[in-house]
N, C-alpha and C positions, 0 to 999 in steps of 0.2 A: 297328263303325260306330255303335253306340249311344252310345259316349262322344262321338263327333263331334256327334251330334244333340243330346245333353244340353248339351254345351259351347256350342252355338249358342244354346240357350235362355238360358243364363247371360249371354250377351253381348247379349241383347235380340232375337235373331232368332226367327222362327217356324219350327218344324219341321213338315213335312208328311209323314206316314207313309202308305204304301200297303200294304194287306193284300190279298194275292192275287197271281196270276200277272201279270207285266207283259206277257205275250204274249196276254192275253185282254181284249177280243175280238180284238185284232190287235197285232203288235209296234209299229206306228206309233201306235196309240191311246195308249200310255203317253207317247210323246213329245209328243202333242197336249196331254196334261195338263200336262206341264212347260211347254209354250208358253203355255197359257191362264193358268196361275198365275204366270207370269214367274219361274220358279225360277232362282236364282243359283248354288246349290250342289246338285249331284246325286250322291247316293250310290247305287251300283248294284253289280251283280256282274259279274265278268269274263265269266261265262257269258252274261248278257243282252247285253253288248257284242258277244260272239262271234255270237250269234243275229242281231243287227242287221247285223253285217258280212257274215255268210253270206247275208242276204236282200237284199244290195246296197243298203242304206241309204247314201246319200251326201249331201253338203252341198246338192246340187241338189234332193233330194226331202225334206229336213227341214222341219218346221214352223219358225216363227220362234223361234229360241232365242238371240236376240241378248243377252238378259239373263244367260245362262249364263256363269259365271266359273270354276267349279271342278267337276271330275268326280272323285269318289273311287270306287274299285272295291275289292271285297273278295271273299273266298271262294277265290280262287286268284290267282296272279301273271298279269298280262297277258302274252300272247305278244308277240314282236317285231312281228308283223304287226298285232296289235290296237293296240299302242302307236302305230304310225304311222297306222293307220286313224283312231283317235280324233282326232288333230291334223288330218288331212286332212278329216275330216267335220265336227267341231265347231269347228274353228278354234283361235284362241289362248286356250285354257283352261289352268288349272293342273290337271294330271293327277296324282293321288296314288293309287298302288296300296298300299292299307293292309291287305293280307292278312297273316295270321300273327300277329295280336294287336298290330299296331303302330298301333292307332287313334290314340293321342295323338301319336305321332311323325309319322304321316302327315298330321295336321291342320296341321303346321308346313310352311311353304314350304321345300322342299329340292330338290336335283337328283334327277332320276329318269332312269334309263336303260332302254331297251327290254329286256324279259325279266327285269327286276330289281324288287325292292321299293325303297323309299326309300333314297337313298344320301347319307350324310353324310361330308364330308371333315373330317378333324381334323388339326391340326398340333401339334407339340410344341415 
């Protein structure tokens, strides 16, 4: 994820880093920060997304995240249910699961399938 943050700086973007637990003081509090700062690219962990899913976070009870374009997750592969939940909850975002040291590859737009990392089709 750090390569993604640094490459953003090289392109003129501002990186906002959060040090601490995203569930303190509450799971929703972290989403409020994303809304207040009008975050467009959100890098997080599959575990945090699982916690949100387990606490019944849905598009109906999200703060305004209309600026959000990309969600990248790392730490582990998203489960099939998480994959579908992200799109149902956050809408039409680019979802990149960049677990396993694929930071640079995950920063590129590519196809993604539930339960998998980035998928690249090649032809010969």
